[in-house]
N, C-alpha and C positions, 0 to 999 in steps of 0.2 A: 206447083201445088204439092203439098206434102201428102203422102199416102198414109192412110190410117194404119195403126198397128193391128196385128192379128186379133188382139183382145178387143179392140174397139170394134172391129168388124164382127166379132162374135156377139157383142152386145147389140150392135145395130141390127143384126139378123134376128136376134131374140125379140127385140122390141117391135119388129115389124108385125108381130101378132096383134099389137094394139092399133094397127092401121093409122100411124101418126100422119098428121098433115104437116107437122114440123118435128124434126128430131135433131138434136145436137148432142154430141158426146165429146167430152174433154178428158183426156188421160192426164190426171194430176199426180201420178205416181212419183214423178221426179221431185215434187215438193215434200215427199214423205220418206226420202232415202234415209235409211238407218232406223226408221220407225219400227216398232215391234212387229206390226202387221206386214211390213214389207219383206221381212226375212223369209217368209214362206213362198215368195214369188208372186203373190196376188197383188193387184194394184188398187189404186184409188181413182175413182172416176166421178165425174159430174155429168148428169143427163138432164136435158130439157126436152120434155115431150108434150106436144099438143095433140089431143085426140078426142074425137066424139065419144070414145069409150069412157071418158071421165065426166061427161055432162051429168050434172045432178049429184055427183059424188062428193063426199067430204074429203078434205086433203088426206086423211089417213087411209081411206078406201082407195084413193088414187095411188098412193104409195104402195099399198098392198098389191094392186094390179101390176105395177112396175116390177116389184119383187117376184111376183108369180111368173111374169114374162121372162125374167133373167134366170129364174130357177136355179139349176145346178151350177151356173156360172158363179154364184155366191160362194160355192165350195171350192171351185177350181181356178177362177180368174180374178174375182173381185173380193177385195178385203173391205173396202169402204165405198159407199155409193151415195152421192149427194143428188137428191131428186127435186126437180121443179116440174110438176105435172099440172096441166090445165086443159080445159076444153076450149075449142076455138071461140074467139070473140071475147 
């Protein structure tokens, strides 16, 4: 089994504030090598989060909650974040 990168672990820890019942994080940085945003060392990630916190929220509000959770990581570790956020069921 592959160990997650330190950045993935930071993202995982940050998203625990949403109390997810499901959380998947994929580091897609390798697909963007040479890309303008990759030059500063930040990465490209895809997250899939299922949480009761999202129940009754519109997709934009769900994304805002994810961005709030990762907060400072958007300045230090994340260049691009693809988000799939939903409530259980």
